[in-house]
Every structure is written in C-alpha cells, then in structure tokens.
N, C-alpha and C positions, 0 to 999 in steps of 0.2 A: 240600600247599597246592593242588596241581592237583586232587586228589580233592575237597577242600572246594569249590572253585570249580564243578566239574562237578556235584556233588551239589546245590548250591544251585540251579543251573539246572533240575535235575530235581525239585526240591521235596523232597529227602530230607534229613532232619536229620543233623547230624554231631556227634560227641563227640570232643574232644581230651583226651589224658592227659598231664600233666606228665611229662617224661622226664629232667629233671635239676634241680639246684637253681636256683631263680629268685632272682636278686639284682638290686639296682639297677644299671641300665645294662647288664644282660646282653644282648649283641648279638642273641641269638636271640629276645628278647622286647621289644626297645626299638623299638616302632613307635607312631606317633601318627596316621597316616592310614590308617584301616581301610576295607575295601570296603563300600560301601553302594549302594543303587539309584541314588543321585545321583552316586556316585563309584565306579564299578565296578572301577577299576584300582587301588584301594587294597589294603592287606594283608588277605587273607581270614582270617577267624576262624571256628572251628566254632561251632555254636549253643550248646554248653556246653563249658567247659574244666574238667576235673576236676583239682584241685590237691592237693598233699600237705598243706598246712596254711595257717593264717591269715597267716603271714609272707609267703608267696608271693602270696596274695590282696591283701594290703596294698600290696605292691610294684607289682603290675600296676594296681591302682586309682590309685596315684600317677602312673603313666605313661599314664593315660587310658583304660584298659580299662573297659568297662561291668560293674558288679557283677552285673548280671542274667545275664551269660554265665559267671560264675565260681562254681564249686561246690567247697567244701572236701570232699575225698573220702578223703584219706589216701594213704599209699604202699602200693600193693597187695603189694609185696614183703614187707611186715611184717604182713599181716593174720593170718597163722597162724604167728607168730614162734616160739611154744613148740614147735610141730610141726616147724618148720624146724630148730631147735636139737636136737631129739630125733633127727632123721634124721642130722644132721651128727655127733652123738655116737656113732652106731652105725657110722660108717664108719672104716676104718683110714687116716686121713688122713696121719698121720706116715709110715706105710709108703709111701703113694702118693707123697708129696713127698720121700721119702728123708731124713727128719729123725728124729733119735733122740728117744725119748719124754721124756728128761730135759733136752733142750735148750730154751732160751728163744728164742722166735721174735720177732725185731724186724722188723715188716712196714712197709716204706717205700713209700708210694704216691706216685708222681710226678705232676706237674701240667703237663708239657710246658714247664716253665720252665728250659730248657737252651739251650746255645749254638746248636744246630741251628735253633732257631726264633726267635732274636733277633739283631738286627744287632750286630756287634762283641762278641758274648757278653755283652750288657748284663744279661740275666736268666739267670744261670748258677746260680740258687738250688738247683735239684734236684741238680746236680753237687756243689755245696758241701756239701749235706746228706749225700750219699752218701760223699764223702771223709771227712767228720767221723765218720760211723758206722764206716767202715773203719779209720780211724786209731785209734779207741778200742776196737774190738772184734775186730780181726784177731788171731788167735792165741789167742783165748779160746774153748776148746772148748765151754763151756756155752752159748754164744750162736750163733745162725745168723741172718744177715741175708737177708731176701727182698725184692727190689725188684720191685714190681708196677708196670709202666709204664702210663701213660695209654693207653687204647685207640688202636691204630694209631700209637703214637709211635715215632719213629726211635730205636733203642736203641744205635746205634753208639758214641756217646760213653760210655755206661755200660759197654759191653763193653770199651772201651779202658782205662777206669779200673780195672776189676776185674783186668786183666792186670798192673797195677802192684802188686797185692797177691796174689801166687800162693798164699799160705798161708791166705787168708781162708775162712771158712765163709759165703760169700755167693754168691747167684746171682740172675739175672734170671728171673722166673717169670710165665708167662701162665696162671694157673689160675683156677678158679671163685672169684669174689669172696667168697662166703659161706664157702667152705671155708678160704680163706686167713685170713679174719678169725677163724674158729673156732679155728684152731691157733695164732694169734698170742698173744704175751704182752703186747705193746704195739704200737700203730700210730702211725707218724710220717708227717706230710705237711705241705705248705705250704698247698695249696688243693685240696680234692677232696671229692666227695660220699662218698668212702670213709670220711671221718672221721665223718660222720653215721651211716652204716651201722654202723660200729664201736661208736659210742656206744649204738646200739640193741641191740647184742650185749653191752653192759656191759663193753667192753674199755677199758683205759686209752689215751687218745689224747693225743699231743703235737703241737700245731700250731706249726710253726717260723715265726717272724716275722722279716722283714727290714725294717729301717728303721722308719718310724712308721706303716706302713699298718695300717688296722683291718680286722678280718674282714668279708667281704661278707655273711656269714650268721651268725646268732646261735648258734654252736656250744654255748654254755653255757646255752641255754634249752630 
C-alpha cells in the first residue's frame, strides 16, 4: 500500500495481483472509502487489479470497487498446468516425503480454526477433523494422513493430539503445496484455497461443514 501511494505521487502506474480467494466481506478487501484527489487518506488502490476470475470481480464490484480497475486475468499458478503436472510426475515425491508408493494419502489442509486462535475454543473445527481422521484411520497401514498447516499457524495443539495416537501413520508437514496435492489421494479441508488448487489438479476434495454455514466461494463451479 505504501508503494502504491508513493508511485501515484510519482505518476507511475501500479498493477495489483489477487493473492488469495476473494469472498464477500473478506477483511483484506472490504473497503468503501478509497483514496482520491479529494480524499487522499482513503484506501489506496492500484491502477489495475488482476483477478483470478469473474467471481472475484463480482464480489469487489458489489463492495464498491470500480469495474475500470478490475481485470480478469486468471491464476498465474495454473497458466502452464500440464507442464507443472509433468514436472511433478518426474519427481520421486513418495521417497522425498517418506511415503510408500502403495499408500493412500489423506491430505488435510487446516484453516487456523483451532483453539489457539479462538476464545474459549469456540472454533475447534480443525482439531475436530484431525481427531476424526485419526480415530478412523489409525492402525490402517494402507493410509497415511498428512496435515498441512495454514501458513505460519501455531501447530502445538496438533502436535499434542498426534501424541495421543502413537501408532498412527500421520504427520504434520510443511511441504510444497503442489507436490503435496500431486501425491494425495483425497484432500480434506474446511476453508482453504487449497481446495480450489486441488480441484484444478482433478483431486477428490471433501469440504467439511459445521452447522449451517454456506461456502464463501463456489467450490462446485
């Protein structure tokens, strides 16, 4: 944001690129007072915002963003998807992550919905899912559970839970996103861009739902 402000003063055009899923009321994009000549202390926007798709554009327009600044560009991660898949297939990923070739990989991507981040453990959804997976797959050698934490997430609670299941084939892993998706048999999550990435790789995805909440993004479209 500081760069945008400085470059505008210097007359240099700026381009922003969507960095995560944009959904209604996303705190990173929920602004209505933008910087203008008349209102210089508003929220600064780049001259053009490159978006992953029409869904994101529609959400931002509903929130008051000017359509002139919004350009549907696609997600750069998937511009050469076939080539990415080919490169991943050539790697010895099972060996790298110490997984047997014949094992089915259950990949669980957390969303920081755990006790450490919520008052009185209100949102312990990630830990509930982890316990469910452990209770149903511990001791079954044909399965391995990989827990991929949200970036920079505190994993202490997950480590504590895993100690309760000493014979499980499960581990917390901070690996390359695409590598983990490539070796997975199924992807499980509550809320994560990981699910969209996995769908692009044609992987089965299970979205765990708690209560009556609806998905904030259309995973099925």
